[in-house]
C-alpha angles and dihedrals in degrees: 000000000000091000091052092049093051093047091046090052090050092049093047097243103159104188136058089229091055091048092050092049093046096051094040091052100041106024105027091128092053093049105035093169089070088073090060099039122082119232093246092053090050093050092047092052091048090052092048089052090064096035096247135124098232140024130014130272087276093061112106096181098072119048125233113095113066119233134178141090093298094055128084136167112227126189138155138200136186121258110197117212095197140345113298094239090059096043096102092060100032113125097190113110091352108187093017104060120068142182117273142167121256103204094188095065094021095236139120116247136189115227138052138323110229115210120202123195120188110188129193123250114296 
């Protein structure tokens, strides 16, 4: 959902209905759950993502999500280099990779933490 909201914002799609139609038409194979989800459910989930009662993050008509040059979405995720059990003898990226905590699965991993920053128009 977050990916769809960011791409919709980049493409200038202002409504949840437009976002739903675009991704269902062009990327239905990449998001197979869209075939099972009704449009109203999709729009409601998009609105809940931004904490508003209507529209998605791409909607400019109803306030809620901040936009502008001083606003950016920042997220990170773990990128494991090898299985944790083999980490002590792993030669890939030796000296660059490190141990870290993956809070989603509540496990320690060996690899990198990838940071993504999506800024507003400048």
